[in-house]
mmJSON file of the N, C-alpha and C atoms, coordinates in Angstrom:
{"data_MODEL":{"atom_site":{
"group_PDB":["ATOM","ATOM","ATOM","ATOM","ATOM","ATOM","ATOM","ATOM","ATOM","ATOM","ATOM","ATOM","ATOM","ATOM","ATOM","ATOM","ATOM","ATOM","ATOM","ATOM","ATOM","ATOM","ATOM","ATOM","ATOM","ATOM","ATOM","ATOM","ATOM","ATOM","ATOM","ATOM","ATOM","ATOM","ATOM","ATOM","ATOM","ATOM","ATOM","ATOM","ATOM","ATOM","ATOM","ATOM","ATOM","ATOM","ATOM","ATOM","ATOM","ATOM","ATOM","ATOM","ATOM","ATOM","ATOM","ATOM","ATOM","ATOM","ATOM","ATOM","ATOM","ATOM","ATOM","ATOM","ATOM","ATOM","ATOM","ATOM","ATOM","ATOM","ATOM","ATOM","ATOM","ATOM","ATOM","ATOM","ATOM","ATOM","ATOM","ATOM","ATOM","ATOM","ATOM","ATOM","ATOM","ATOM","ATOM","ATOM","ATOM","ATOM","ATOM","ATOM","ATOM","ATOM","ATOM","ATOM","ATOM","ATOM","ATOM","ATOM","ATOM","ATOM","ATOM","ATOM","ATOM","ATOM","ATOM","ATOM","ATOM","ATOM","ATOM","ATOM","ATOM","ATOM","ATOM","ATOM","ATOM","ATOM","ATOM","ATOM","ATOM","ATOM","ATOM","ATOM","ATOM","ATOM","ATOM","ATOM","ATOM","ATOM","ATOM","ATOM","ATOM","ATOM","ATOM","ATOM","ATOM","ATOM","ATOM","ATOM","ATOM","ATOM","ATOM","ATOM","ATOM","ATOM","ATOM","ATOM","ATOM","ATOM","ATOM","ATOM","ATOM","ATOM","ATOM","ATOM","ATOM","ATOM","ATOM","ATOM","ATOM","ATOM","ATOM","ATOM","ATOM","ATOM","ATOM","ATOM","ATOM","ATOM","ATOM","ATOM","ATOM","ATOM","ATOM","ATOM","ATOM","ATOM","ATOM","ATOM","ATOM","ATOM","ATOM","ATOM","ATOM","ATOM","ATOM","ATOM","ATOM","ATOM","ATOM","ATOM","ATOM","ATOM","ATOM","ATOM","ATOM","ATOM","ATOM","ATOM","ATOM","ATOM","ATOM","ATOM","ATOM","ATOM","ATOM"],
"id":[1,2,3,4,5,6,7,8,9,10,11,12,13,14,15,16,17,18,19,20,21,22,23,24,25,26,27,28,29,30,31,32,33,34,35,36,37,38,39,40,41,42,43,44,45,46,47,48,49,50,51,52,53,54,55,56,57,58,59,60,61,62,63,64,65,66,67,68,69,70,71,72,73,74,75,76,77,78,79,80,81,82,83,84,85,86,87,88,89,90,91,92,93,94,95,96,97,98,99,100,101,102,103,104,105,106,107,108,109,110,111,112,113,114,115,116,117,118,119,120,121,122,123,124,125,126,127,128,129,130,131,132,133,134,135,136,137,138,139,140,141,142,143,144,145,146,147,148,149,150,151,152,153,154,155,156,157,158,159,160,161,162,163,164,165,166,167,168,169,170,171,172,173,174,175,176,177,178,179,180,181,182,183,184,185,186,187,188,189,190,191,192,193,194,195,196,197,198,199,200,201,202,203,204,205,206,207],
"type_symbol":["N","C","C","N","C","C","N","C","C","N","C","C","N","C","C","N","C","C","N","C","C","N","C","C","N","C","C","N","C","C","N","C","C","N","C","C","N","C","C","N","C","C","N","C","C","N","C","C","N","C","C","N","C","C","N","C","C","N","C","C","N","C","C","N","C","C","N","C","C","N","C","C","N","C","C","N","C","C","N","C","C","N","C","C","N","C","C","N","C","C","N","C","C","N","C","C","N","C","C","N","C","C","N","C","C","N","C","C","N","C","C","N","C","C","N","C","C","N","C","C","N","C","C","N","C","C","N","C","C","N","C","C","N","C","C","N","C","C","N","C","C","N","C","C","N","C","C","N","C","C","N","C","C","N","C","C","N","C","C","N","C","C","N","C","C","N","C","C","N","C","C","N","C","C","N","C","C","N","C","C","N","C","C","N","C","C","N","C","C","N","C","C","N","C","C","N","C","C","N","C","C","N","C","C","N","C","C"],
"label_atom_id":["N","CA","C","N","CA","C","N","CA","C","N","CA","C","N","CA","C","N","CA","C","N","CA","C","N","CA","C","N","CA","C","N","CA","C","N","CA","C","N","CA","C","N","CA","C","N","CA","C","N","CA","C","N","CA","C","N","CA","C","N","CA","C","N","CA","C","N","CA","C","N","CA","C","N","CA","C","N","CA","C","N","CA","C","N","CA","C","N","CA","C","N","CA","C","N","CA","C","N","CA","C","N","CA","C","N","CA","C","N","CA","C","N","CA","C","N","CA","C","N","CA","C","N","CA","C","N","CA","C","N","CA","C","N","CA","C","N","CA","C","N","CA","C","N","CA","C","N","CA","C","N","CA","C","N","CA","C","N","CA","C","N","CA","C","N","CA","C","N","CA","C","N","CA","C","N","CA","C","N","CA","C","N","CA","C","N","CA","C","N","CA","C","N","CA","C","N","CA","C","N","CA","C","N","CA","C","N","CA","C","N","CA","C","N","CA","C","N","CA","C","N","CA","C","N","CA","C","N","CA","C","N","CA","C","N","CA","C","N","CA","C"],
"label_alt_id":[null,null,null,null,null,null,null,null,null,null,null,null,null,null,null,null,null,null,null,null,null,null,null,null,null,null,null,null,null,null,null,null,null,null,null,null,null,null,null,null,null,null,null,null,null,null,null,null,null,null,null,null,null,null,null,null,null,null,null,null,null,null,null,null,null,null,null,null,null,null,null,null,null,null,null,null,null,null,null,null,null,null,null,null,null,null,null,null,null,null,null,null,null,null,null,null,null,null,null,null,null,null,null,null,null,null,null,null,null,null,null,null,null,null,null,null,null,null,null,null,null,null,null,null,null,null,null,null,null,null,null,null,null,null,null,null,null,null,null,null,null,null,null,null,null,null,null,null,null,null,null,null,null,null,null,null,null,null,null,null,null,null,null,null,null,null,null,null,null,null,null,null,null,null,null,null,null,null,null,null,null,null,null,null,null,null,null,null,null,null,null,null,null,null,null,null,null,null,null,null,null,null,null,null,null,null,null],
"label_comp_id":["MET","MET","MET","ARG","ARG","ARG","ASP","ASP","ASP","LEU","LEU","LEU","ALA","ALA","ALA","ALA","ALA","ALA","LEU","LEU","LEU","ASN","ASN","ASN","ARG","ARG","ARG","VAL","VAL","VAL","GLU","GLU","GLU","MET","MET","MET","LEU","LEU","LEU","PRO","PRO","PRO","TRP","TRP","TRP","ASP","ASP","ASP","GLU","GLU","GLU","TRP","TRP","TRP","GLY","GLY","GLY","ARG","ARG","ARG","MET","MET","MET","HIS","HIS","HIS","ALA","ALA","ALA","SER","SER","SER","TYR","TYR","TYR","ASP","ASP","ASP","GLY","GLY","GLY","GLU","GLU","GLU","THR","THR","THR","GLY","GLY","GLY","ALA","ALA","ALA","ASP","ASP","ASP","TYR","TYR","TYR","ASP","ASP","ASP","ASP","ASP","ASP","LEU","LEU","LEU","MET","MET","MET","ASP","ASP","ASP","THR","THR","THR","ILE","ILE","ILE","ALA","ALA","ALA","THR","THR","THR","VAL","VAL","VAL","THR","THR","THR","ALA","ALA","ALA","SER","SER","SER","ASP","ASP","ASP","ASP","ASP","ASP","VAL","VAL","VAL","ASP","ASP","ASP","ALA","ALA","ALA","ILE","ILE","ILE","MET","MET","MET","ASP","ASP","ASP","LEU","LEU","LEU","TYR","TYR","TYR","ALA","ALA","ALA","THR","THR","THR","ALA","ALA","ALA","GLU","GLU","GLU","LEU","LEU","LEU","THR","THR","THR","VAL","VAL","VAL","PRO","PRO","PRO","PRO","PRO","PRO","GLU","GLU","GLU","MET","MET","MET","ILE","ILE","ILE","VAL","VAL","VAL"],
"label_asym_id":["A","A","A","A","A","A","A","A","A","A","A","A","A","A","A","A","A","A","A","A","A","A","A","A","A","A","A","A","A","A","A","A","A","A","A","A","A","A","A","A","A","A","A","A","A","A","A","A","A","A","A","A","A","A","A","A","A","A","A","A","A","A","A","A","A","A","A","A","A","A","A","A","A","A","A","A","A","A","A","A","A","A","A","A","A","A","A","A","A","A","A","A","A","A","A","A","A","A","A","A","A","A","A","A","A","A","A","A","A","A","A","A","A","A","A","A","A","A","A","A","A","A","A","A","A","A","A","A","A","A","A","A","A","A","A","A","A","A","A","A","A","A","A","A","A","A","A","A","A","A","A","A","A","A","A","A","A","A","A","A","A","A","A","A","A","A","A","A","A","A","A","A","A","A","A","A","A","A","A","A","A","A","A","A","A","A","A","A","A","A","A","A","A","A","A","A","A","A","A","A","A","A","A","A","A","A","A"],
"label_entity_id":["1","1","1","1","1","1","1","1","1","1","1","1","1","1","1","1","1","1","1","1","1","1","1","1","1","1","1","1","1","1","1","1","1","1","1","1","1","1","1","1","1","1","1","1","1","1","1","1","1","1","1","1","1","1","1","1","1","1","1","1","1","1","1","1","1","1","1","1","1","1","1","1","1","1","1","1","1","1","1","1","1","1","1","1","1","1","1","1","1","1","1","1","1","1","1","1","1","1","1","1","1","1","1","1","1","1","1","1","1","1","1","1","1","1","1","1","1","1","1","1","1","1","1","1","1","1","1","1","1","1","1","1","1","1","1","1","1","1","1","1","1","1","1","1","1","1","1","1","1","1","1","1","1","1","1","1","1","1","1","1","1","1","1","1","1","1","1","1","1","1","1","1","1","1","1","1","1","1","1","1","1","1","1","1","1","1","1","1","1","1","1","1","1","1","1","1","1","1","1","1","1","1","1","1","1","1","1"],
"label_seq_id":[1,1,1,2,2,2,3,3,3,4,4,4,5,5,5,6,6,6,7,7,7,8,8,8,9,9,9,10,10,10,11,11,11,12,12,12,13,13,13,14,14,14,15,15,15,16,16,16,17,17,17,18,18,18,19,19,19,20,20,20,21,21,21,22,22,22,23,23,23,24,24,24,25,25,25,26,26,26,27,27,27,28,28,28,29,29,29,30,30,30,31,31,31,32,32,32,33,33,33,34,34,34,35,35,35,36,36,36,37,37,37,38,38,38,39,39,39,40,40,40,41,41,41,42,42,42,43,43,43,44,44,44,45,45,45,46,46,46,47,47,47,48,48,48,49,49,49,50,50,50,51,51,51,52,52,52,53,53,53,54,54,54,55,55,55,56,56,56,57,57,57,58,58,58,59,59,59,60,60,60,61,61,61,62,62,62,63,63,63,64,64,64,65,65,65,66,66,66,67,67,67,68,68,68,69,69,69],
"pdbx_PDB_ins_code":[null,null,null,null,null,null,null,null,null,null,null,null,null,null,null,null,null,null,null,null,null,null,null,null,null,null,null,null,null,null,null,null,null,null,null,null,null,null,null,null,null,null,null,null,null,null,null,null,null,null,null,null,null,null,null,null,null,null,null,null,null,null,null,null,null,null,null,null,null,null,null,null,null,null,null,null,null,null,null,null,null,null,null,null,null,null,null,null,null,null,null,null,null,null,null,null,null,null,null,null,null,null,null,null,null,null,null,null,null,null,null,null,null,null,null,null,null,null,null,null,null,null,null,null,null,null,null,null,null,null,null,null,null,null,null,null,null,null,null,null,null,null,null,null,null,null,null,null,null,null,null,null,null,null,null,null,null,null,null,null,null,null,null,null,null,null,null,null,null,null,null,null,null,null,null,null,null,null,null,null,null,null,null,null,null,null,null,null,null,null,null,null,null,null,null,null,null,null,null,null,null,null,null,null,null,null,null],
"Cartn_x":[-193.983,-193.127,-193.609,-194.946,-195.489,-194.982,-194.864,-194.307,-192.902,-192.015,-190.717,-190.467,-191.511,-191.473,-191.882,-192.881,-193.305,-192.177,-191.476,-190.302,-189.246,-189.297,-188.394,-188.989,-190.173,-190.877,-191.574,-191.98,-192.622,-193.828,-194.993,-196.374,-197.082,-197.545,-198.269,-199.68,-200.513,-201.881,-202.005,-203.034,-203.113,-203.052,-203.661,-203.707,-202.536,-201.55,-200.264,-199.516,-198.964,-198.125,-196.948,-195.833,-194.536,-193.773,-192.749,-191.89,-192.67,-192.59,-193.205,-194.49,-195.084,-196.209,-197.366,-197.699,-198.791,-198.503,-197.46,-197.014,-197.336,-196.912,-197.07,-198.567,-199.445,-200.95,-201.431,-200.809,-201.287,-200.634,-199.93,-199.028,-198.005,-197.362,-196.371,-194.949,-194.805,-193.45,-193.111,-191.818,-191.476,-190.811,-189.909,-189.355,-188.417,-187.844,-186.972,-187.767,-188.961,-189.766,-190.308,-190.605,-190.989,-189.953,-188.704,-187.464,-187.322,-187.451,-187.496,-188.517,-189.684,-190.768,-190.329,-189.761,-189.264,-188.214,-187.363,-186.2,-186.854,-187.805,-188.527,-189.157,-189.852,-190.484,-189.515,-188.311,-187.418,-186.761,-186.35,-185.733,-186.668,-187.931,-188.784,-189.279,-189.094,-189.341,-188.243,-187.058,-185.818,-185.753,-184.787,-184.455,-183.265,-182.928,-181.612,-182.165,-182.019,-182.324,-181.491,-180.264,-179.37,-179.812,-180.115,-180.641,-181.844,-182.761,-184.048,-183.929,-182.93,-182.596,-181.882,-180.974,-180.305,-181.137,-182.072,-182.902,-183.835,-184.362,-185.245,-184.506,-183.335,-182.5,-182.34,-182.594,-182.498,-183.572,-183.108,-183.914,-185.345,-185.518,-186.859,-187.778,-187.264,-188.069,-188.24,-187.47,-187.714,-189.011,-189.894,-190.957,-190.41,-191.041,-190.545,-190.913,-189.965,-190.213,-191.702,-192.178,-193.361,-194.616,-194.4,-195.518,-195.606,-194.555,-194.529,-195.141,-196.093,-196.678,-196.115],
"Cartn_y":[-112.566,-112.193,-110.857,-110.657,-109.294,-108.193,-108.452,-107.378,-107.046,-108.092,-107.91,-107.018,-107.434,-106.662,-105.226,-104.99,-103.758,-102.911,-103.444,-102.779,-102.391,-103.0,-102.625,-101.87,-101.291,-100.353,-101.044,-102.234,-103.041,-103.536,-102.665,-103.058,-103.936,-105.166,-106.095,-106.16,-106.769,-106.999,-108.214,-108.371,-109.545,-110.97,-110.887,-112.168,-112.468,-111.445,-111.774,-112.916,-113.8,-114.921,-115.079,-115.386,-115.652,-116.567,-117.098,-118.121,-119.396,-119.793,-121.07,-120.73,-119.626,-119.227,-120.117,-120.396,-121.194,-122.66,-123.163,-124.425,-124.538,-123.495,-123.55,-123.531,-122.83,-122.855,-124.307,-125.037,-126.3,-127.389,-126.922,-127.797,-128.678,-128.06,-128.816,-128.326,-127.576,-127.126,-127.834,-127.822,-128.556,-127.539,-128.166,-127.417,-126.313,-126.499,-125.346,-124.16,-124.395,-123.163,-122.54,-123.297,-122.758,-122.017,-122.528,-121.688,-120.434,-120.534,-119.222,-118.148,-118.551,-117.639,-117.157,-117.952,-117.506,-116.44,-116.639,-115.663,-114.406,-114.481,-113.276,-112.582,-113.169,-112.594,-111.939,-112.52,-111.886,-110.8,-110.835,-109.791,-108.552,-108.749,-107.646,-107.019,-107.637,-107.119,-106.219,-106.296,-105.694,-104.283,-103.531,-102.208,-102.268,-103.412,-103.595,-103.428,-102.319,-101.941,-102.779,-102.885,-103.689,-105.18,-105.748,-107.185,-107.325,-106.282,-106.36,-106.306,-105.478,-105.347,-106.555,-107.139,-108.323,-109.483,-109.681,-110.865,-110.733,-109.551,-109.392,-109.603,-109.345,-109.609,-111.051,-111.934,-113.297,-113.649,-114.496,-114.784,-115.25,-116.143,-116.664,-115.592,-114.635,-113.473,-112.211,-112.026,-110.878,-110.98,-110.002,-110.02,-109.958,-111.066,-111.079,-109.785,-109.35,-108.077,-107.977,-109.05,-109.073,-108.855,-108.934,-108.575,-107.255,-106.446,-105.08,-104.21,-103.47,-102.572,-101.261],
"Cartn_z":[17.931,16.632,16.256,16.366,15.854,16.718,18.099,18.916,18.522,18.27,17.977,16.569,15.694,14.395,14.657,15.546,15.728,16.505,17.436,18.079,16.966,15.785,14.805,13.691,13.949,13.088,11.994,12.151,11.14,11.834,11.667,12.296,11.413,11.937,11.182,11.706,10.805,11.29,12.063,12.976,13.78,13.05,11.853,11.139,10.256,10.179,9.299,9.974,9.093,9.506,8.667,9.321,8.49,9.416,8.745,9.48,9.76,11.011,11.558,12.188,12.208,12.871,12.548,11.368,10.987,11.436,11.449,11.83,13.387,14.092,15.598,15.93,15.189,15.457,15.264,14.436,14.091,15.001,15.963,16.743,16.233,15.113,14.336,14.634,15.691,16.11,17.359,17.783,19.032,19.955,20.873,21.922,21.575,20.307,19.86,19.515,19.064,18.742,20.145,20.927,22.283,22.946,22.853,23.384,22.666,21.31,20.504,20.913,21.281,21.636,23.113,23.905,25.412,25.013,24.191,23.904,23.384,22.441,22.096,23.15,23.919,25.014,25.996,26.253,27.158,26.534,25.346,24.599,24.356,24.034,23.719,25.105,26.197,27.487,28.084,27.488,27.909,27.352,27.875,27.244,26.439,25.91,25.145,23.573,23.146,21.741,20.761,20.994,20.129,20.199,21.27,21.3,20.525,20.663,19.915,18.408,18.046,16.582,16.0,16.792,16.405,16.357,17.232,17.064,15.874,15.82,14.519,13.309,13.171,11.966,11.591,12.454,12.058,10.981,10.05,8.861,9.352,10.238,10.596,11.156,11.814,12.538,11.773,10.731,9.947,8.995,8.975,8.056,6.581,5.861,4.493,3.746,2.921,2.228,1.471,0.952,0.209,1.079,2.306,3.325,3.758,3.56,3.816,2.706,3.07,2.07,2.109],
"occupancy":[1.0,1.0,1.0,1.0,1.0,1.0,1.0,1.0,1.0,1.0,1.0,1.0,1.0,1.0,1.0,1.0,1.0,1.0,1.0,1.0,1.0,1.0,1.0,1.0,1.0,1.0,1.0,1.0,1.0,1.0,1.0,1.0,1.0,1.0,1.0,1.0,1.0,1.0,1.0,1.0,1.0,1.0,1.0,1.0,1.0,1.0,1.0,1.0,1.0,1.0,1.0,1.0,1.0,1.0,1.0,1.0,1.0,1.0,1.0,1.0,1.0,1.0,1.0,1.0,1.0,1.0,1.0,1.0,1.0,1.0,1.0,1.0,1.0,1.0,1.0,1.0,1.0,1.0,1.0,1.0,1.0,1.0,1.0,1.0,1.0,1.0,1.0,1.0,1.0,1.0,1.0,1.0,1.0,1.0,1.0,1.0,1.0,1.0,1.0,1.0,1.0,1.0,1.0,1.0,1.0,1.0,1.0,1.0,1.0,1.0,1.0,1.0,1.0,1.0,1.0,1.0,1.0,1.0,1.0,1.0,1.0,1.0,1.0,1.0,1.0,1.0,1.0,1.0,1.0,1.0,1.0,1.0,1.0,1.0,1.0,1.0,1.0,1.0,1.0,1.0,1.0,1.0,1.0,1.0,1.0,1.0,1.0,1.0,1.0,1.0,1.0,1.0,1.0,1.0,1.0,1.0,1.0,1.0,1.0,1.0,1.0,1.0,1.0,1.0,1.0,1.0,1.0,1.0,1.0,1.0,1.0,1.0,1.0,1.0,1.0,1.0,1.0,1.0,1.0,1.0,1.0,1.0,1.0,1.0,1.0,1.0,1.0,1.0,1.0,1.0,1.0,1.0,1.0,1.0,1.0,1.0,1.0,1.0,1.0,1.0,1.0,1.0,1.0,1.0,1.0,1.0,1.0],
"B_iso_or_equiv":[0.0,0.0,0.0,0.0,0.0,0.0,0.0,0.0,0.0,0.0,0.0,0.0,0.0,0.0,0.0,0.0,0.0,0.0,0.0,0.0,0.0,0.0,0.0,0.0,0.0,0.0,0.0,0.0,0.0,0.0,0.0,0.0,0.0,0.0,0.0,0.0,0.0,0.0,0.0,0.0,0.0,0.0,0.0,0.0,0.0,0.0,0.0,0.0,0.0,0.0,0.0,0.0,0.0,0.0,0.0,0.0,0.0,0.0,0.0,0.0,0.0,0.0,0.0,0.0,0.0,0.0,0.0,0.0,0.0,0.0,0.0,0.0,0.0,0.0,0.0,0.0,0.0,0.0,0.0,0.0,0.0,0.0,0.0,0.0,0.0,0.0,0.0,0.0,0.0,0.0,0.0,0.0,0.0,0.0,0.0,0.0,0.0,0.0,0.0,0.0,0.0,0.0,0.0,0.0,0.0,0.0,0.0,0.0,0.0,0.0,0.0,0.0,0.0,0.0,0.0,0.0,0.0,0.0,0.0,0.0,0.0,0.0,0.0,0.0,0.0,0.0,0.0,0.0,0.0,0.0,0.0,0.0,0.0,0.0,0.0,0.0,0.0,0.0,0.0,0.0,0.0,0.0,0.0,0.0,0.0,0.0,0.0,0.0,0.0,0.0,0.0,0.0,0.0,0.0,0.0,0.0,0.0,0.0,0.0,0.0,0.0,0.0,0.0,0.0,0.0,0.0,0.0,0.0,0.0,0.0,0.0,0.0,0.0,0.0,0.0,0.0,0.0,0.0,0.0,0.0,0.0,0.0,0.0,0.0,0.0,0.0,0.0,0.0,0.0,0.0,0.0,0.0,0.0,0.0,0.0,0.0,0.0,0.0,0.0,0.0,0.0,0.0,0.0,0.0,0.0,0.0,0.0],
"pdbx_formal_charge":[null,null,null,null,null,null,null,null,null,null,null,null,null,null,null,null,null,null,null,null,null,null,null,null,null,null,null,null,null,null,null,null,null,null,null,null,null,null,null,null,null,null,null,null,null,null,null,null,null,null,null,null,null,null,null,null,null,null,null,null,null,null,null,null,null,null,null,null,null,null,null,null,null,null,null,null,null,null,null,null,null,null,null,null,null,null,null,null,null,null,null,null,null,null,null,null,null,null,null,null,null,null,null,null,null,null,null,null,null,null,null,null,null,null,null,null,null,null,null,null,null,null,null,null,null,null,null,null,null,null,null,null,null,null,null,null,null,null,null,null,null,null,null,null,null,null,null,null,null,null,null,null,null,null,null,null,null,null,null,null,null,null,null,null,null,null,null,null,null,null,null,null,null,null,null,null,null,null,null,null,null,null,null,null,null,null,null,null,null,null,null,null,null,null,null,null,null,null,null,null,null,null,null,null,null,null,null],
"auth_seq_id":[1,1,1,2,2,2,3,3,3,4,4,4,5,5,5,6,6,6,7,7,7,8,8,8,9,9,9,10,10,10,11,11,11,12,12,12,13,13,13,14,14,14,15,15,15,16,16,16,17,17,17,18,18,18,19,19,19,20,20,20,21,21,21,22,22,22,23,23,23,24,24,24,25,25,25,26,26,26,27,27,27,28,28,28,29,29,29,30,30,30,31,31,31,32,32,32,33,33,33,34,34,34,35,35,35,36,36,36,37,37,37,38,38,38,39,39,39,40,40,40,41,41,41,42,42,42,43,43,43,44,44,44,45,45,45,46,46,46,47,47,47,48,48,48,49,49,49,50,50,50,51,51,51,52,52,52,53,53,53,54,54,54,55,55,55,56,56,56,57,57,57,58,58,58,59,59,59,60,60,60,61,61,61,62,62,62,63,63,63,64,64,64,65,65,65,66,66,66,67,67,67,68,68,68,69,69,69],
"auth_comp_id":["MET","MET","MET","ARG","ARG","ARG","ASP","ASP","ASP","LEU","LEU","LEU","ALA","ALA","ALA","ALA","ALA","ALA","LEU","LEU","LEU","ASN","ASN","ASN","ARG","ARG","ARG","VAL","VAL","VAL","GLU","GLU","GLU","MET","MET","MET","LEU","LEU","LEU","PRO","PRO","PRO","TRP","TRP","TRP","ASP","ASP","ASP","GLU","GLU","GLU","TRP","TRP","TRP","GLY","GLY","GLY","ARG","ARG","ARG","MET","MET","MET","HIS","HIS","HIS","ALA","ALA","ALA","SER","SER","SER","TYR","TYR","TYR","ASP","ASP","ASP","GLY","GLY","GLY","GLU","GLU","GLU","THR","THR","THR","GLY","GLY","GLY","ALA","ALA","ALA","ASP","ASP","ASP","TYR","TYR","TYR","ASP","ASP","ASP","ASP","ASP","ASP","LEU","LEU","LEU","MET","MET","MET","ASP","ASP","ASP","THR","THR","THR","ILE","ILE","ILE","ALA","ALA","ALA","THR","THR","THR","VAL","VAL","VAL","THR","THR","THR","ALA","ALA","ALA","SER","SER","SER","ASP","ASP","ASP","ASP","ASP","ASP","VAL","VAL","VAL","ASP","ASP","ASP","ALA","ALA","ALA","ILE","ILE","ILE","MET","MET","MET","ASP","ASP","ASP","LEU","LEU","LEU","TYR","TYR","TYR","ALA","ALA","ALA","THR","THR","THR","ALA","ALA","ALA","GLU","GLU","GLU","LEU","LEU","LEU","THR","THR","THR","VAL","VAL","VAL","PRO","PRO","PRO","PRO","PRO","PRO","GLU","GLU","GLU","MET","MET","MET","ILE","ILE","ILE","VAL","VAL","VAL"],
"auth_asym_id":["A","A","A","A","A","A","A","A","A","A","A","A","A","A","A","A","A","A","A","A","A","A","A","A","A","A","A","A","A","A","A","A","A","A","A","A","A","A","A","A","A","A","A","A","A","A","A","A","A","A","A","A","A","A","A","A","A","A","A","A","A","A","A","A","A","A","A","A","A","A","A","A","A","A","A","A","A","A","A","A","A","A","A","A","A","A","A","A","A","A","A","A","A","A","A","A","A","A","A","A","A","A","A","A","A","A","A","A","A","A","A","A","A","A","A","A","A","A","A","A","A","A","A","A","A","A","A","A","A","A","A","A","A","A","A","A","A","A","A","A","A","A","A","A","A","A","A","A","A","A","A","A","A","A","A","A","A","A","A","A","A","A","A","A","A","A","A","A","A","A","A","A","A","A","A","A","A","A","A","A","A","A","A","A","A","A","A","A","A","A","A","A","A","A","A","A","A","A","A","A","A","A","A","A","A","A","A"],
"auth_atom_id":["N","CA","C","N","CA","C","N","CA","C","N","CA","C","N","CA","C","N","CA","C","N","CA","C","N","CA","C","N","CA","C","N","CA","C","N","CA","C","N","CA","C","N","CA","C","N","CA","C","N","CA","C","N","CA","C","N","CA","C","N","CA","C","N","CA","C","N","CA","C","N","CA","C","N","CA","C","N","CA","C","N","CA","C","N","CA","C","N","CA","C","N","CA","C","N","CA","C","N","CA","C","N","CA","C","N","CA","C","N","CA","C","N","CA","C","N","CA","C","N","CA","C","N","CA","C","N","CA","C","N","CA","C","N","CA","C","N","CA","C","N","CA","C","N","CA","C","N","CA","C","N","CA","C","N","CA","C","N","CA","C","N","CA","C","N","CA","C","N","CA","C","N","CA","C","N","CA","C","N","CA","C","N","CA","C","N","CA","C","N","CA","C","N","CA","C","N","CA","C","N","CA","C","N","CA","C","N","CA","C","N","CA","C","N","CA","C","N","CA","C","N","CA","C","N","CA","C","N","CA","C","N","CA","C","N","CA","C","N","CA","C"],
"pdbx_PDB_model_num":[1,1,1,1,1,1,1,1,1,1,1,1,1,1,1,1,1,1,1,1,1,1,1,1,1,1,1,1,1,1,1,1,1,1,1,1,1,1,1,1,1,1,1,1,1,1,1,1,1,1,1,1,1,1,1,1,1,1,1,1,1,1,1,1,1,1,1,1,1,1,1,1,1,1,1,1,1,1,1,1,1,1,1,1,1,1,1,1,1,1,1,1,1,1,1,1,1,1,1,1,1,1,1,1,1,1,1,1,1,1,1,1,1,1,1,1,1,1,1,1,1,1,1,1,1,1,1,1,1,1,1,1,1,1,1,1,1,1,1,1,1,1,1,1,1,1,1,1,1,1,1,1,1,1,1,1,1,1,1,1,1,1,1,1,1,1,1,1,1,1,1,1,1,1,1,1,1,1,1,1,1,1,1,1,1,1,1,1,1,1,1,1,1,1,1,1,1,1,1,1,1,1,1,1,1,1,1]
}}}
């Protein structure tokens, strides 16, 4: 998620968390979150700038405004 944010010119610190990140670290997410992470990995590895921007624009993946300094 941090790479996706960085590709959208929003660089985060390694310890910044948003969305379900904390829940995933605690093992509280399921297969749908794993699928989302696979999608993020595939899209960020592509050269499709529009796909990268569109994926980041989803509510769960966009860095909340209060986290951006």
